[in-house]
C-alpha positions as CSV (number, residue, x, y, z in Angstrom):
1,M,-10.6,-4.6,-17.9
2,A,-9.6,-1.2,-16.6
3,R,-12.3,1.6,-16.6
4,V,-10.0,4.0,-18.3
5,P,-7.4,3.3,-21.0
6,F,-3.8,2.6,-20.2
7,A,-1.8,5.8,-21.3
8,T,1.2,5.4,-23.5
9,R,4.1,7.7,-23.8
10,E,3.2,8.5,-27.4
11,S,-0.3,9.5,-26.7
12,M,0.6,12.0,-24.1
13,T,1.4,15.8,-24.2
14,P,5.0,16.7,-23.9
15,E,4.2,17.7,-20.3
16,G,2.9,14.2,-19.6
17,Q,5.7,12.5,-21.4
18,K,8.0,14.4,-18.9
19,V,6.0,12.7,-16.2
20,W,6.1,9.6,-17.7
21,D,9.8,9.6,-18.0
22,E,10.0,10.7,-14.3
23,I,8.1,7.5,-13.3
24,E,9.7,5.3,-15.5
25,T,13.1,6.2,-14.4
26,S,12.4,6.2,-10.8
27,R,10.6,2.9,-11.0
28,G,12.3,1.2,-13.8
29,G,9.2,1.2,-15.9
30,V,5.6,2.0,-15.9
31,A,3.5,-0.4,-14.5
32,R,-0.2,-0.7,-15.5
33,N,-1.0,1.0,-12.2
34,Y,0.5,4.2,-13.0
35,A,-0.2,3.8,-16.8
36,A,-3.9,4.0,-15.6
37,L,-3.1,6.9,-13.1
38,L,-1.2,8.9,-16.0
39,N,-4.6,9.7,-17.7
40,N,-4.1,12.9,-15.2
41,P,-0.4,13.2,-15.4
42,N,-0.4,16.0,-12.7
43,A,-2.2,13.7,-10.1
44,A,0.0,10.6,-11.2
45,S,3.2,12.8,-10.9
46,N,2.3,14.1,-7.2
47,L,1.1,10.5,-6.2
48,A,4.1,9.0,-7.5
49,T,6.3,11.5,-5.5
50,L,4.6,10.3,-2.2
51,G,4.9,6.6,-3.4
52,G,8.6,7.2,-4.2
53,Y,9.1,8.3,-0.5
54,A,7.2,5.4,0.8
55,R,8.7,2.7,-1.4
56,F,12.4,3.9,-1.7
57,E,13.2,6.4,0.8
58,T,11.6,5.8,4.1
59,P,14.0,4.7,6.7
60,L,11.4,2.4,8.1
61,D,12.7,-1.2,9.0
62,P,11.4,-3.1,5.7
63,R,9.4,-5.7,8.2
64,V,7.4,-2.5,9.6
65,K,7.1,-1.0,6.2
66,A,5.7,-4.4,4.7
67,L,3.3,-4.8,7.5
68,A,1.8,-1.4,7.2
69,V,1.6,-2.0,3.4
70,L,-0.3,-5.2,3.8
71,A,-2.6,-4.0,6.7
72,A,-3.6,-1.1,4.3
73,A,-4.1,-2.9,1.5
74,R,-6.2,-5.4,3.0
75,E,-8.4,-2.8,4.5
76,A,-9.0,-1.5,1.3
77,H,-9.5,-4.8,-0.2
78,G,-6.9,-3.8,-2.8
79,H,-6.0,-6.9,-4.6
80,Y,-3.3,-5.2,-6.7
81,V,-1.5,-3.7,-3.9
82,W,-2.0,-6.7,-1.7
83,T,-0.7,-9.0,-4.5
84,V,2.2,-7.1,-5.9
85,N,3.6,-6.4,-2.3
86,Q,3.6,-10.3,-1.2
87,R,7.4,-10.5,-2.4
88,A,8.5,-7.6,-0.2
89,A,6.6,-9.0,2.6
90,H,8.6,-12.3,2.3
91,E,11.9,-10.6,1.9
92,A,11.2,-8.4,4.9
93,G,10.8,-11.8,6.8
94,I,7.1,-11.9,7.1
95,G,5.9,-15.5,7.2
96,D,2.7,-16.9,5.7
97,D,1.4,-17.2,9.0
98,V,1.4,-13.3,9.6
99,I,0.3,-12.7,6.0
100,A,-2.8,-15.3,6.5
101,A,-3.6,-13.5,9.7
102,I,-3.8,-10.0,8.1
103,H,-5.6,-11.6,5.2
104,E,-8.1,-13.3,7.3
105,F,-8.8,-10.4,9.4
106,R,-7.4,-12.2,12.3
107,A,-4.4,-9.7,13.0
108,P,-3.1,-8.7,15.1
109,V,-4.3,-11.4,17.5
110,G,-1.4,-14.0,17.6
111,L,1.1,-11.7,16.2
112,A,4.6,-11.1,17.9
113,P,4.0,-7.8,20.1
114,D,6.4,-5.7,17.6
115,D,4.2,-6.8,14.6
116,A,1.0,-6.4,16.4
117,A,2.0,-3.0,17.3
118,V,2.3,-1.7,13.6
119,V,-0.8,-3.8,12.3
120,Q,-3.1,-2.5,15.4
121,F,-2.0,1.1,14.6
122,V,-2.9,0.7,11.0
123,L,-6.1,-0.9,11.6
124,E,-7.3,1.5,14.2
125,L,-6.4,4.5,11.8
126,L,-8.5,3.1,8.8
127,R,-11.3,1.7,10.8
128,Q,-11.9,4.2,13.3
129,H,-10.0,7.2,12.0
130,R,-8.1,7.8,15.2
131,V,-5.6,5.7,17.2
132,S,-6.0,5.1,20.8
133,D,-3.3,6.4,23.1
134,D,-2.3,2.7,24.1
135,T,-1.8,1.9,20.4
136,F,0.1,5.0,19.5
137,E,2.5,4.5,22.4
138,A,3.0,0.9,21.5
139,L,4.2,1.9,18.2
140,R,6.1,4.9,19.0
141,S,8.0,3.2,21.7
142,R,9.2,0.8,18.9
143,I,10.0,3.2,16.1
144,G,9.9,6.7,17.5
145,D,8.2,9.8,16.4
146,A,9.6,10.1,13.1
147,G,8.6,6.3,12.5
148,V,5.2,6.9,13.6
149,V,4.8,9.7,10.8
150,D,6.5,7.3,8.3
151,V,3.9,4.6,8.9
152,L,1.0,7.3,8.5
153,V,2.8,8.1,5.1
154,V,3.2,4.4,4.0
155,S,-0.2,3.4,5.1
156,G,-2.0,6.4,3.6
157,Y,-0.2,6.1,0.4
158,Y,-0.9,2.5,-0.1
159,H,-4.4,2.7,1.1
160,T,-5.1,5.5,-1.4
161,L,-3.3,3.5,-4.2
162,A,-5.4,0.6,-3.4
163,H,-8.7,2.6,-3.5
164,A,-7.7,4.2,-7.0
165,L,-6.8,1.0,-8.6
166,Q,-9.9,-0.7,-7.2
167,A,-12.1,2.2,-8.5
168,L,-10.5,1.9,-12.0
169,E,-10.6,-1.6,-12.0
170,V,-7.0,-2.0,-12.9
171,D,-5.9,-5.6,-13.3
172,L,-2.9,-7.3,-12.1
173,P,0.0,-7.6,-14.4
174,E,-0.3,-10.3,-17.1
175,G,0.2,-13.8,-15.7
176,T,-0.1,-12.8,-12.0
177,E,-3.0,-14.2,-10.0
178,S,-4.6,-12.4,-7.2
179,A,-3.5,-13.4,-3.9
180,L,-6.5,-11.7,-2.2
181,S,-9.9,-13.1,-1.9
182,Y,-12.9,-10.8,-2.0
183,Q,-14.3,-12.0,1.4
184,T,-15.6,-9.0,3.4
185,G,-14.0,-7.7,6.4
186,P,-15.2,-7.7,10.1
187,A,-18.1,-5.5,11.0
188,P,-17.5,-1.9,11.2
189,G,-15.8,-0.7,14.5
190,A,-14.6,-4.4,15.0
């Protein structure tokens, strides 16, 4: 059970209802992740704006985006974000073997070089808070400078969302089983 109530449109101020309507219109509904975040409509609105770009507007190749999302969600142990993004990963052509490698903290070892470049970039950023020159150049040579910035935005948004939903203990949608075990990750700096 979530640590905060799920907001309803009816329980919100007129300003909050406007934010609710914007989120509902842009996403086809208000899922429980945003219903929890809407306890602070201003914060939810700003996060939704960034998320709208990350989800719907980034010109990143869907495979690159899905790899960045999965790596960021796994690093945050974010069962909600990890689970609800499995379909998009499969639709982007990411096989169960790659998903398992990220899930089990084996990636980027064994991944194709293009996939490994994305995952390594996100892992270095989130584990060491910096990216080595070699890792940066490996990704930039594939997706360019604008693409690197988009990977930063996508991984940052989904990592933030995963942490927020974990802190608020937002459960998955009804009838959805978590696709993420709660095993601990590699040792710091690994």
